[in-house]
N, C-alpha and C positions, 0 to 999 in steps of 0.2 A: 821685419822679423825673419822673413823667408831667407833673405841673404845671410843673416846671422846663422840660421839653422843649416843652410847649405854649406857654409864655411866650416861649421862644427863637424858636420857629417864627413866632409871631404878631408879635413885636416886635423881636427881636434880630438877625435875619439881615441886615437892611439896613445894619447898621453894619460888616459884614465885607467884606473885599476879597481876592479870590484870583486868582492868575495860573495859568492852565493852559498847559502846554507839551506838545506831542506830535503824534501823527499824526492830522491832521484828515481828514475824509472826508464825502462826500455819500451819503446812503442814498436810493435811489429804489425805490418800490413800485408794481407794477402789480397792482391787485386786480381779479379777474374771476370768471367761473364757467365750469366745464367741463361740456359736455353731449354732446360727441362726440369721436371719435378721428379724427385727420387721415387723409385718403386718401393723402397723400404719404409717410407713414411711420407706424409704430405709436406715435404720441405723442398726448397729449391736446391739444385746441385750447382755449385760454383766451380767452374773449371779454372784453376789457378794459372795465371799467365805471368804474374810478376810478384816477387816478394821484396819488401822494403823494410829496413830496420832503422829507426831514428831515435834520437835522444828525447826523452819525455820528462814531464814534471819539472823539478828544479833544474835538471840537466838541459831542458829546452831553453830555460832562461839563460843559462850559461852559454849555450850554443848561439843564441841570438847575440849576446854580447861579443863573443869571439868573432863571429862573422862581420860584425861592425868595426872590428879592429881593436876593441877594448882588451887590455890585459886581464884575463879572467882566471879565477881559481874557484874551486867548488869543494864543499864539505857535505858528505852524505853517507849513506849506508847501502851496501850491496851484499849479496850472498856469495857463497863459494860455489858458484855454478856457471854453466855455460853462458847464460844470459849476462852474468856479471862480467865475464871475459869479453863478450861482444861490446858491452857498455863501455868498458875502459878503453878498448881499442878505438871506439868512436870519439871519446873525449880526447884521446891522444891525437887523432887525425885532425881535429879542429883546433888544436893548440891550447886546450884548457888545462891548467895545472890541476891534476886530480890527486895530488899527494895527500889531500885531506879526506879522501874517500876511504871509509873503513869497511872491513868485512865482518859480518856477524853470522849467527846461526840462522837468521831470517833469510828467506830467498830474495833474490833481486826482483823487485816489483816490475812486472811485465804486463802490458796490455796488448792483446792480440785482436786485431780487427779484420773481418772479412768484408771486402767491398766489391760491389758489382756496379760498374759505371761510376756514378757519384753517390750511390746509395749504400750506406753501411748496413750489412745484413745481421751481424752479430759481433759482440765484443766479449772476449774471454780474459778475465783478470787473474793473474797468478800473483798472490801477495799474502803477507802476514802483517796486518795493520796494528799489531800490538806495539806498545811503547818500547823503546830501547831499554835494555836492562842497565843496571848500574855501571858495569864494567864498560859497556859500549858507550854510555853517556859520558863517562870520564875520558875515554879515548877521544871522542869527538870534540869535547870541550878543550882538550889539550891541543888538538889540531887547530882549533879556532884561535886559541891564545898565541900560537906560533905564527899565525898569518895576519892577524887583524892590524898589527902595527903598520904594515906596508901597503894598506889599501885606502882608497878614498872613501868608500862606503860599503855597506853590507845590504844584501837582499835576503830576506827570509821567505822562502817559498814553501808554504805549508799545504800539503795535499792530504793530510790526515793519515799518513802511513806510519807514524810512530817516531819520526825524528824530531819534529817541532813540539817537544813537550814543554810544559810550563818552566821547568828548570832550565832547559837549554835556551829557550827564548828570553827568559829573564836575565840570564847571565850574559847573553850576546848583546841585548839592548843596553844593559847596565855598562858593559865595557865600552860600547860605542859612545854612549853619552859621556862617559868619563874622558874619552879622547876627542869629543866634539866631532864625531863622524855620524853621518846620517844612516838610518836604518829604514828601509822600505819593506813593508810586509804584504804578501799576498795571502789573505786569511783563509781559514777553513773552520767550519763549525761555529758554535755560539759562545765559545769560551775565549773572549777577546781580552780578558784580564792578563793573559800571558803576553799580550802585545803592548801593555801599558808603557807609556813613555816612548814609543816608536816615533819616528819622524812622520812618515806617511803610511797609510794602509790603503790598499787598492781593491776593494770588493766590487763584485758585480751587484746588480740590484737584488738578486736572490740572496746573496751572502749578506748584504746589508740588512735585508728584511729579517734574516735569521736571528739577529740580536735586538731587534726593535720590539717594544711591547705591542705596537699596532702596526700592521703592514702598510706600506706606502705605495703609491702608484708611480709610474715612470714619467713624472712631470717635474719641471724645474723647481717650483716652489717647495714641493714636498721633499725633494732631494736635499735642497739647501737646509731646510729646517732640521731634518733628521741628521744630516751630516754635522751640523754645528753642535747638536747634543752629543753625538758620538765623540767628536773632537774633545769636548769638555770632559766627558766621562772618562776617557782613556788618556787624557793629557797628551794629545797628538799635536803635531804642527798642522797637519791637514789630511784630507781624504780625497782620493780619486775614485769616483764611482763610474764603472763602465756600464753602459746602458743600451747595449745591442744597437738597434737601428737608430737610436737617438744619440749615438756617439758616446761621449764621456763628459763628466763634470768634475772640475777641480774646485774644492773648497779649501783655501789656504788662508787661515785666519779670516780677515774681512774681505779678502780678495776671492771673487767667485768667477769662474770661467765655465761656460757651457759650450762645448766644442762638438759641432755636429759631425756625424759620420758622412763620408762621401757616398753619393749614390752609385751603387755598383752591384753586380751579381755576387751573392754570397754563396760559396760552396761549402765551407766548413769553418765553424768558429772555434774548433779545438785548438788550443795553443795561443789564441789571441791574447788572453790575459797574461801569459808568459811574456809575450812581445811587449805589451804595454808596460809592465813593471821593469823589464830590461832596459827599454829605451828611455823611460822616464828617469830611472836611476842613473843611467849613463849620462844623460843630459845634466842632471844635478851634479855629478862628478866633474863635468866640464864647466861648472860654474854658471850654467844658464839659469834664469829664473824659473820658478815652478810653472808659470803659465806657458812659457815657451817649451818647457820640457813636456808638459801635457799635450800640447799641440803636436809636437813631434811624435809622441807615443801614439796618438790617434792616427796620424798618417801611416805609421808603421803597421798598426793593426789593420788598416784598410788593405794593405798589401797581403797580409797573412790570410785574411778570411776569404780571399779570392782563390786560395789554393786548397787542394784536397789533402787532408791529413795534417799531422803536426808539422809545422813548417817554421823555419827560422829565416828572418829577413836579412838580406845582405846590404852592404853599403851602396852598391850601384842601384839596387831596386829602390832604396830609400831616397837617394838623390833624384831618381827619375820621378818618384811620386811627389816630391817637393816641387 
């Protein structure tokens, strides 16, 4: 299997085309050092030494895909503000087709983090998480209809910021099923009815527990039992459950794979779920079976958690990890 995956990473990813729909955002980082406490209040003073801006949320999924050579397009919402301008320039620089990104009266979702060493001190969120209004919804769905014919599959990246409404998710999934194209969903919240009929959903254990009547522990047997019930309830093909230090589990019909995480130092898990769904969907687009796709996604996540901040894996890193 490893040779097949290496060949796909080296030569096959560029033939795939994926559309990402979801809550896009800009991640800003202020990296500094703390040497004293403020005389104004009992808080540390961070002397800023570096500022970094990266693509976040659904845009981080698209960034992962683009760095791996996939032809990538994205649909989402930004504001008419400076953060939106920075966001679009970063999409342009990494080669993502952003013609599906609409502007609305809502601001560009931006997460600002202050980090000293490897320790995050504070995060500031600039956002309006209310659902898109009717006009913005219609514009977004029109953008989707114009692009869906030309892609292998669709990723819905739901961060609960107002784009992945029930109406939008239902129309996207319905259109993809009609065209026999896969839809992989990164879920948010406890309303999974809007994801009914999706191909795969990729929750972490906390997200899975949010929709279960009784919480489960991070053990294989409980994951398997809960996943089968969820698959039946929402008419899914399968489920990928990311399990932190335990790796991830794929439940694909009667096929079950528990893939262990690689032993390594973990600096930051932010963005790891984005990498998992991006690489898994890309492998599906390349006609790999779901077990191989899940294995490759787990390898890619192992690269990302060893980095600080939101990080997108590239092709060389993934080949080296394999």
